[in-house]
C-alpha positions as CSV (number, residue, x, y, z in Angstrom):
1,M,82.9,-101.2,56.8
2,F,81.4,-103.6,59.3
3,L,84.6,-104.9,60.8
4,D,86.1,-101.4,61.7
5,R,84.7,-101.1,65.1
6,I,87.2,-102.8,67.5
7,K,86.8,-102.3,71.1
8,P,90.4,-100.8,72.4
9,L,92.2,-103.6,74.1
10,D,94.1,-101.1,76.0
11,A,91.0,-99.9,77.7
12,I,89.8,-103.4,78.6
13,L,93.2,-104.3,79.9
14,A,93.4,-101.0,82.1
15,A,90.2,-102.2,83.7
16,A,91.6,-105.7,84.2
17,R,94.8,-104.4,85.8
18,Q,92.8,-102.6,88.6
19,K,91.8,-106.1,89.8
20,A,95.2,-107.1,90.9
21,L,94.4,-110.7,91.6
22,K,97.0,-112.7,93.5
23,P,98.2,-116.0,92.0
24,T,97.2,-118.6,94.4
25,L,96.2,-121.7,92.4
26,G,98.5,-124.7,91.6
27,G,98.0,-127.1,88.9
28,F,96.3,-129.8,91.0
29,Q,93.9,-127.1,92.4
30,L,92.9,-126.0,89.1
31,M,92.4,-129.6,87.8
32,L,90.0,-130.1,90.8
33,F,88.2,-127.0,90.1
34,G,87.9,-128.1,86.5
35,I,86.6,-131.4,87.4
36,G,83.9,-129.8,89.5
37,C,82.8,-127.3,86.7
38,I,82.5,-130.0,84.1
39,I,81.0,-133.0,85.8
40,G,77.3,-132.3,85.9
41,T,74.3,-132.1,83.8
42,G,75.5,-134.0,80.6
43,I,76.4,-137.3,82.4
44,F,73.3,-137.3,84.5
45,V,70.8,-136.3,81.8
46,L,72.1,-137.3,78.3
47,T,73.3,-140.8,78.8
48,A,70.1,-142.2,77.4
49,A,69.8,-139.8,74.3
50,G,73.5,-140.7,73.4
51,A,73.0,-144.4,73.7
52,Q,70.0,-144.3,71.5
53,K,72.2,-142.4,68.8
54,A,75.3,-144.6,69.2
55,G,74.8,-147.7,71.3
56,P,78.0,-148.8,73.0
57,G,79.8,-146.4,70.8
58,L,78.8,-143.8,73.3
59,M,82.1,-144.6,74.8
60,L,83.7,-143.5,71.6
61,A,81.5,-140.4,71.5
62,F,82.8,-139.3,74.9
63,L,86.5,-139.6,73.6
64,I,85.7,-137.5,70.5
65,A,84.1,-134.7,72.3
66,G,86.7,-134.7,74.9
67,A,89.4,-134.3,72.2
68,V,87.8,-131.3,70.7
69,C,87.3,-129.6,74.0
70,V,91.1,-130.1,74.9
71,V,92.1,-128.0,72.0
72,A,89.4,-125.5,72.5
73,A,90.4,-125.2,76.2
74,L,93.9,-124.2,75.3
75,C,92.7,-121.4,73.0
76,Y,90.4,-120.3,75.7
77,A,93.2,-120.3,78.3
78,E,95.5,-118.1,76.3
79,I,93.0,-115.5,75.5
80,A,91.4,-115.5,78.8
81,A,95.0,-114.9,80.3
82,A,95.5,-111.9,77.8
83,V,92.0,-110.4,78.3
84,P,90.8,-111.3,81.8
85,V,87.5,-109.5,81.8
86,S,83.8,-110.3,81.7
87,G,82.0,-111.0,78.6
88,S,83.6,-114.2,77.6
89,A,83.7,-114.9,73.9
90,Y,81.7,-111.8,73.0
91,T,84.4,-109.6,74.5
92,Y,87.2,-111.5,73.0
93,T,85.8,-111.2,69.5
94,Y,84.9,-107.4,70.2
95,A,88.5,-106.7,71.0
96,T,90.0,-108.6,68.0
97,M,87.6,-108.8,65.2
98,G,85.1,-106.0,65.6
99,E,81.5,-105.3,66.6
100,L,79.6,-107.2,63.8
101,L,81.3,-110.7,64.7
102,A,81.2,-109.8,68.4
103,W,77.5,-109.4,68.0
104,T,76.9,-112.8,66.4
105,V,79.0,-114.4,69.0
106,G,77.1,-112.6,71.9
107,W,73.9,-113.6,70.1
108,A,74.9,-117.3,69.8
109,L,75.9,-117.3,73.5
110,V,72.5,-115.9,74.3
111,L,71.0,-119.1,72.5
112,E,73.6,-121.4,74.2
113,Y,72.9,-120.5,77.8
114,A,69.2,-120.0,77.6
115,I,68.7,-123.4,75.8
116,A,71.2,-125.3,78.0
117,A,69.2,-123.9,81.2
118,S,66.0,-125.4,79.5
119,A,67.7,-128.7,78.9
120,V,69.0,-128.9,82.6
121,S,65.6,-128.0,83.9
122,V,64.1,-131.1,81.8
123,G,66.9,-133.3,83.1
124,W,66.1,-132.2,86.7
125,S,62.5,-133.0,86.0
126,G,63.3,-136.6,85.2
127,Y,65.1,-137.1,88.4
128,F,62.4,-135.2,90.4
129,V,59.4,-137.4,88.9
130,G,61.4,-140.8,88.9
131,T,63.3,-140.7,92.2
132,I,61.6,-138.2,94.4
133,L,57.9,-138.6,93.4
134,N,57.7,-142.1,92.3
135,E,60.4,-144.1,94.3
136,T,60.5,-142.0,97.4
137,F,56.9,-140.9,98.1
138,G,54.9,-143.3,95.7
139,I,53.4,-140.3,94.0
140,Y,52.7,-140.7,90.2
141,L,52.6,-137.4,88.3
142,P,50.1,-137.8,85.3
143,Q,52.1,-138.1,82.0
144,W,50.3,-134.9,80.8
145,L,51.9,-132.9,83.6
146,S,55.5,-134.5,83.3
147,A,56.2,-134.3,79.6
148,G,55.5,-131.7,77.0
149,P,54.0,-132.7,73.7
150,L,57.2,-131.9,71.8
151,A,59.0,-134.1,74.3
152,L,56.7,-137.2,73.3
153,G,57.1,-136.4,69.7
154,G,53.5,-135.6,69.5
155,V,52.4,-138.8,71.1
156,E,49.1,-138.5,73.0
157,G,49.4,-138.0,76.6
158,G,52.0,-135.1,76.8
159,L,50.8,-131.5,77.5
160,I,53.4,-129.7,79.7
161,N,56.6,-130.6,81.7
162,L,55.2,-128.8,84.9
163,P,58.3,-129.6,87.2
164,A,60.7,-128.2,84.6
165,L,58.6,-125.1,84.2
166,L,58.4,-124.5,87.9
167,I,62.2,-125.2,88.7
168,A,63.2,-122.7,85.8
169,L,60.8,-120.0,87.2
170,L,62.1,-120.7,90.8
171,V,65.7,-120.2,89.8
172,T,64.9,-117.2,88.0
173,G,63.1,-115.8,91.0
174,L,66.1,-116.6,93.1
175,L,68.4,-114.8,90.6
176,I,66.2,-111.7,90.7
177,I,66.4,-111.2,94.3
178,G,70.0,-111.8,94.4
179,T,70.3,-115.2,96.0
180,S,73.5,-117.0,94.8
181,E,75.4,-120.0,95.7
182,S,78.3,-119.6,98.3
183,A,81.5,-121.4,97.4
184,R,81.0,-123.7,100.5
185,V,77.7,-124.7,99.2
186,N,79.1,-125.2,95.6
187,A,82.0,-127.4,97.0
188,V,79.4,-129.7,98.9
189,L,77.3,-130.1,95.5
190,V,80.6,-131.0,93.7
191,T,81.4,-133.6,96.3
192,I,78.0,-135.1,96.0
193,K,78.1,-135.3,92.2
194,V,81.6,-136.9,92.1
195,A,80.7,-139.4,95.0
196,A,77.5,-140.4,93.3
197,L,79.3,-141.0,89.9
198,T,82.1,-142.9,91.7
199,A,79.7,-145.3,93.4
200,F,77.9,-145.7,90.2
201,V,81.2,-146.9,88.4
202,V,82.3,-149.2,91.1
203,L,78.7,-150.9,91.5
204,T,78.4,-151.3,87.8
205,L,81.6,-152.4,86.7
206,T,81.9,-155.1,89.5
207,S,78.3,-156.2,89.1
208,S,77.5,-159.9,88.2
209,A,75.0,-158.4,85.7
210,F,78.0,-157.0,83.6
211,D,78.3,-158.8,80.4
212,V,80.6,-157.9,77.4
213,A,78.0,-159.4,75.1
214,H,76.1,-156.1,75.7
215,F,78.7,-154.2,73.6
216,N,78.2,-156.2,70.5
217,P,77.6,-154.6,68.2
218,F,79.7,-151.7,69.3
219,L,78.7,-149.2,66.5
220,P,75.2,-150.4,65.6
221,A,74.6,-147.1,63.6
222,G,78.1,-146.8,62.5
223,A,80.8,-144.2,63.4
224,F,79.0,-141.7,61.0
225,G,75.3,-141.8,61.1
226,G,74.9,-139.6,58.0
227,F,75.0,-135.9,57.5
228,G,72.3,-134.2,59.3
229,S,71.1,-137.4,61.0
230,G,72.7,-136.8,64.4
231,L,73.3,-140.6,64.6
232,G,76.4,-142.7,65.1
233,A,79.3,-142.2,67.4
234,V,80.1,-138.8,65.9
235,G,76.5,-137.6,66.1
236,A,76.3,-138.7,69.8
237,A,79.5,-136.7,70.1
238,A,77.8,-133.7,69.0
239,T,75.2,-134.2,71.5
240,I,77.1,-135.2,74.6
241,F,79.5,-132.3,73.9
242,F,77.1,-130.6,76.3
243,A,78.6,-132.8,79.2
244,Y,82.0,-130.9,78.8
245,V,80.6,-127.4,78.8
246,G,82.0,-125.5,81.8
247,F,85.6,-126.1,81.2
248,D,85.9,-122.5,79.9
249,A,85.5,-121.4,83.7
250,V,89.0,-123.1,84.3
251,S,90.6,-120.9,81.6
252,T,89.6,-117.6,83.2
253,A,91.4,-118.5,86.2
254,A,94.8,-118.2,84.5
255,E,95.5,-114.8,86.0
256,E,95.2,-116.3,89.5
257,T,97.4,-119.4,88.7
258,K,101.1,-119.7,90.0
259,N,103.3,-120.6,87.2
260,P,100.4,-120.4,84.6
261,Q,102.6,-121.7,81.6
262,R,102.8,-125.0,83.3
263,N,99.8,-125.2,85.5
264,V,97.1,-123.9,83.1
265,P,97.4,-126.6,80.5
266,L,97.8,-129.1,83.4
267,G,94.7,-127.9,85.0
268,L,92.6,-127.8,81.8
269,V,94.0,-130.8,80.0
270,G,94.2,-132.9,83.3
271,S,90.4,-132.1,84.2
272,L,89.2,-132.9,80.7
273,L,91.1,-136.1,80.7
274,V,89.8,-137.2,84.1
275,C,86.4,-136.3,83.2
276,T,86.5,-138.1,79.9
277,V,87.9,-141.3,81.6
278,F,84.9,-140.8,84.1
279,Y,82.5,-140.5,81.4
280,I,83.7,-143.5,79.4
281,L,83.7,-145.6,82.6
282,V,80.1,-144.6,83.4
283,A,79.0,-145.4,79.9
284,A,80.7,-148.8,80.1
285,G,79.0,-149.5,83.3
286,A,75.6,-148.6,82.2
287,I,75.8,-150.5,78.9
288,G,77.7,-153.5,80.3
289,T,75.0,-154.2,83.0
290,I,71.7,-153.4,81.3
291,G,72.7,-152.9,77.7
292,G,72.5,-149.8,75.6
293,Q,71.6,-150.8,72.1
294,P,69.5,-148.4,70.4
295,I,65.9,-149.2,69.4
296,M,66.1,-149.6,65.6
297,G,63.7,-148.6,62.9
298,P,63.2,-149.5,59.4
299,G,66.5,-150.3,57.4
300,G,68.3,-150.9,60.8
301,V,68.5,-147.1,61.4
302,P,68.0,-146.1,65.2
303,F,64.8,-144.1,65.7
304,P,65.9,-140.5,66.5
305,A,66.1,-139.5,70.2
306,G,63.1,-137.6,71.2
307,S,61.1,-138.6,68.2
308,E,57.4,-139.7,68.0
309,E,58.5,-143.3,66.9
310,L,60.8,-143.8,69.8
311,A,58.3,-142.5,72.3
312,R,55.9,-145.2,70.9
313,Q,58.4,-147.9,71.2
314,C,59.4,-146.8,74.7
315,A,55.6,-147.2,75.6
316,L,55.7,-150.9,74.9
317,A,56.4,-153.4,77.6
318,I,59.2,-154.9,75.8
319,H,61.2,-151.7,76.1
320,A,59.9,-150.4,79.4
321,D,63.4,-151.0,81.2
322,A,65.6,-150.1,78.3
323,L,68.4,-147.6,78.9
324,V,67.6,-145.5,76.1
325,C,63.9,-145.0,77.4
326,S,64.8,-143.9,80.9
327,N,64.4,-140.0,81.9
328,E,66.9,-140.8,84.9
329,A,69.4,-143.0,83.2
330,L,71.9,-143.6,85.9
331,A,69.6,-144.2,88.9
332,H,67.5,-146.5,86.5
333,V,70.7,-148.7,85.9
334,L,71.4,-149.2,89.6
335,R,67.7,-150.1,90.3
336,Q,67.8,-152.7,87.5
337,I,70.9,-154.5,88.9
338,G,69.5,-154.6,92.6
339,W,70.9,-151.3,94.0
340,S,67.7,-149.7,94.4
341,G,68.7,-147.6,97.5
342,V,72.1,-146.3,96.0
343,G,70.2,-145.6,92.7
344,N,67.7,-143.4,94.5
345,A,70.5,-141.7,96.5
346,L,72.1,-141.0,93.1
347,G,68.7,-139.6,91.9
348,I,68.6,-137.4,95.0
349,A,72.1,-136.2,94.0
350,A,71.2,-135.1,90.8
351,F,67.9,-133.6,92.2
352,L,70.1,-131.5,94.5
353,A,73.0,-130.5,92.3
354,L,71.2,-129.6,88.9
355,P,69.3,-126.5,90.1
356,S,72.8,-125.1,90.8
357,V,73.7,-125.7,87.2
358,I,70.6,-123.9,85.9
359,L,71.4,-120.9,88.2
360,V,74.9,-120.7,86.8
361,L,73.7,-120.9,83.2
362,L,70.8,-118.3,83.7
363,F,73.4,-116.0,85.4
364,A,75.9,-116.4,82.6
365,Q,73.2,-115.8,79.9
366,T,71.7,-112.6,81.7
367,R,75.2,-111.3,82.1
368,I,76.0,-111.6,78.4
369,F,72.7,-109.7,77.5
370,F,73.6,-107.1,80.2
371,V,77.1,-106.5,78.8
372,M,75.6,-106.2,75.2
373,S,73.2,-103.9,76.5
374,R,75.8,-101.8,78.3
375,D,77.4,-101.6,74.9
376,G,74.5,-100.0,73.5
377,L,73.9,-102.9,71.0
378,L,70.5,-103.8,73.0
379,P,67.9,-101.6,74.6
380,E,69.1,-100.1,77.8
381,V,66.2,-101.3,79.7
382,L,67.8,-104.7,79.7
383,S,70.7,-103.3,81.6
384,R,68.4,-101.7,84.2
385,V,69.3,-102.7,87.7
386,H,66.7,-103.2,90.4
387,P,66.9,-100.5,93.2
388,K,66.6,-102.9,95.9
389,W,68.1,-106.3,94.9
390,H,70.8,-104.8,92.7
391,T,70.3,-107.3,89.9
392,P,69.5,-107.0,86.2
393,H,65.9,-107.9,87.0
394,V,64.4,-107.0,83.5
395,V,66.6,-109.1,81.4
396,T,66.6,-112.0,84.1
397,A,62.8,-112.1,84.1
398,I,62.6,-112.3,80.3
399,T,65.3,-114.9,80.0
400,G,63.7,-116.9,82.8
401,L,60.5,-117.0,81.0
402,V,61.9,-118.2,77.7
403,V,63.8,-120.9,79.7
404,A,60.8,-122.0,81.4
405,V,58.6,-122.2,78.1
406,G,61.4,-124.3,76.4
407,A,61.7,-126.7,79.3
408,A,58.0,-127.3,79.5
409,F,57.6,-128.4,75.9
410,F,60.8,-129.6,74.4
411,P,62.8,-133.0,75.0
412,V,66.3,-132.7,76.7
413,G,68.2,-134.1,73.9
414,Q,66.8,-131.7,71.3
415,L,67.5,-128.8,73.6
416,A,71.1,-130.0,74.1
417,D,71.8,-130.3,70.5
418,I,70.6,-126.7,69.9
419,A,72.7,-125.3,72.8
420,N,75.7,-127.1,71.4
421,A,75.1,-125.4,68.0
422,G,75.6,-121.9,69.9
423,T,78.5,-123.3,71.9
424,L,80.5,-124.8,69.0
425,Y,80.2,-121.5,67.0
426,A,81.4,-119.5,70.0
427,F,84.4,-121.8,70.6
428,L,85.3,-121.5,66.9
429,M,85.4,-117.9,67.0
430,V,87.5,-117.9,70.1
431,A,90.0,-120.0,68.4
432,L,90.0,-117.4,65.5
433,A,90.2,-114.5,68.0
434,V,93.4,-116.1,69.6
435,M,95.2,-116.4,66.2
436,V,94.2,-112.7,65.3
437,L,95.4,-111.4,68.7
438,R,98.7,-113.1,68.2
439,R,99.2,-111.4,64.9
440,T,97.7,-107.9,65.5
441,Q,98.9,-107.4,69.1
442,P,101.8,-109.9,69.8
443,D,103.3,-107.8,72.6
444,V,100.1,-108.1,74.9
445,P,101.2,-109.7,78.2
446,R,99.9,-113.3,78.4
447,H,100.1,-115.3,81.5
448,F,99.6,-118.4,79.4
449,R,100.8,-118.9,75.8
450,V,99.6,-122.0,73.7
451,S,102.6,-123.9,72.2
452,G,102.0,-124.9,68.5
453,L,99.1,-122.4,68.0
454,W,99.4,-123.0,64.3
455,F,98.0,-126.4,64.9
456,V,95.9,-126.0,67.9
457,G,93.9,-123.1,66.6
458,P,92.9,-124.6,63.3
459,A,92.3,-127.8,65.0
460,T,89.8,-126.2,67.2
461,M,87.9,-124.6,64.4
462,A,87.9,-128.0,62.4
463,G,86.8,-130.0,65.4
464,C,84.0,-127.4,66.2
465,L,82.8,-127.4,62.6
466,F,83.1,-131.2,62.4
467,L,80.7,-131.7,65.5
468,F,78.5,-129.0,64.2
469,L,77.9,-130.8,60.9
470,N,77.1,-133.9,62.8
471,L,74.3,-132.6,64.9
472,P,70.7,-133.3,63.7
473,A,69.6,-131.2,60.8
474,D,66.9,-129.3,62.8
475,A,69.4,-128.2,65.5
476,M,71.9,-127.1,62.6
477,I,69.2,-125.0,61.2
478,V,68.4,-123.1,64.4
479,L,71.9,-121.4,64.6
480,P,71.7,-119.7,61.1
481,V,68.0,-118.7,61.6
482,W,68.8,-117.3,65.1
483,T,71.8,-115.5,63.6
484,L,69.7,-113.9,60.8
485,I,67.2,-112.7,63.3
486,G,70.1,-111.2,65.5
487,L,71.6,-109.5,62.5
488,A,68.3,-107.9,61.6
489,I,68.3,-106.5,65.2
490,Y,71.8,-105.3,65.0
491,L,71.3,-103.5,61.7
492,L,67.9,-102.0,62.8
493,Y,68.9,-101.0,66.3
494,G,72.4,-102.0,67.6
495,R,74.7,-100.5,64.8
496,R,73.2,-97.1,65.1
497,R,73.1,-97.1,68.9
498,S,76.4,-98.6,69.6
499,H,78.3,-96.8,72.3
500,L,81.6,-97.4,70.5
501,R,80.1,-95.5,67.4
502,Q,79.4,-92.6,69.6
503,G,83.0,-92.7,71.0
504,I,82.5,-94.1,74.4
505,V,84.0,-97.3,75.8
506,E,82.4,-98.4,79.1
507,V,84.4,-101.0,81.0
508,V,83.0,-102.8,84.0
509,D,85.2,-104.2,86.7
510,D,83.2,-107.1,88.2
511,V,85.7,-107.6,91.2
512,A,86.1,-104.1,92.2
513,G,82.8,-102.9,91.2
514,E,84.1,-100.1,89.4
515,E,83.1,-98.5,86.2
516,T,85.0,-96.4,83.8
517,A,83.9,-94.5,80.7
518,I,86.7,-93.9,78.4
519,P,86.3,-91.3,75.5
520,I,87.7,-92.2,72.1
521,H,87.6,-91.0,68.6
522,P,84.3,-92.7,66.9
523,P,85.3,-95.0,64.2
524,R,84.2,-94.5,60.6
525,S,80.5,-95.9,60.2
């Protein structure tokens, strides 16, 4: 049977107990940590793409995506508290539903993190070209060097997004030699991001340019743009779901939280609510000042974000200043209402902060690959560690090249949609894993226990499926195709080479730096 290889939870928890992490975090500290993790790429990068899909309904889109994240966060919190080890959704699935489903989740996470890193690289390129080169130094990079052909929908002029390619390769190099952010540097970057967005909200909502007429019509493409279109408020929610990714980092802190039953939901739900309100205010400020109506095509349907038709429209003088045509939306808005200096400062903040996001995403992707390789499901060369730098240099280099190529040729909105497809599948499986673990091992110690799991679990699964079905058709297709490729690799290689099949469970303690090989009886193949 395919579902009989379940990684022994006792072995995983034995390694986790060696960490002996001291509970030190309160609810307010956890909430601040969550805000820092969540606010970042999506709001800086995807505001324009979201407005093209939903117009002023972008505000509703943030609310919908935030609601799905709240229930998903509660599921993450319980299982992270019960199984506090590395590997994220991949490990949770392996410990509850078996190797085959764990493989599909790990394979989806590989897609999520790699494509998300490409999307952030493209977003960084927009701020680098617009704020640093154009506005600060008066240097204008040729279009053929600042946008890939697919980013312009095939419109003549785009060849390669060179800045996005270079930043992805630079961050990959830093990861290979072992350079990482310190907590102090990360705290500074979080402060910069929050201060920049706070200034944006204050300046736009109090601006004389703010006009409620810009919100009419509120839903130019309707709430539902149509199955597979990715349009409307729900289609925009499926795209800007990307802006919330990162909250799962909060759930992993359950073991270090004082009074987790009270403080974990406070930190998770509190940080998501604060970020949702923040995002809605940013959208209101941007749309209320310069307008955010989508550029319409035949039949009153918005041109798809990142499409050839939209690129042609944005090249016309009449749309040159439109929010939906900007590669650095928030800085662009402030320049349009007379705050060029602050707009440039916000662009510099994004320029400084986004590479750290690329680093975290690349780190997470390579570690998922690394864990799968250590389990024997992928070739062992991928878990090879460099003798000098002590990093998984092979898998990091391969991942970095893939990320760089994606960043060089694809538009940010399309990349975010593809990344969201993998994320939504992983979140759905986490909700299922929580319910399975409750039934199969109800006595496992849980630092946090979801109240009303009978509702929260299915609501998470339904919400993830709902958003997935409202992604653009091409993004929806990528996940099953990617999964089929992964299943072929698993059946031809991973299933036969699995360490679990050979009767060995290898558990790595990331905190203590220790490794334990635990022999078990091989399951039936």
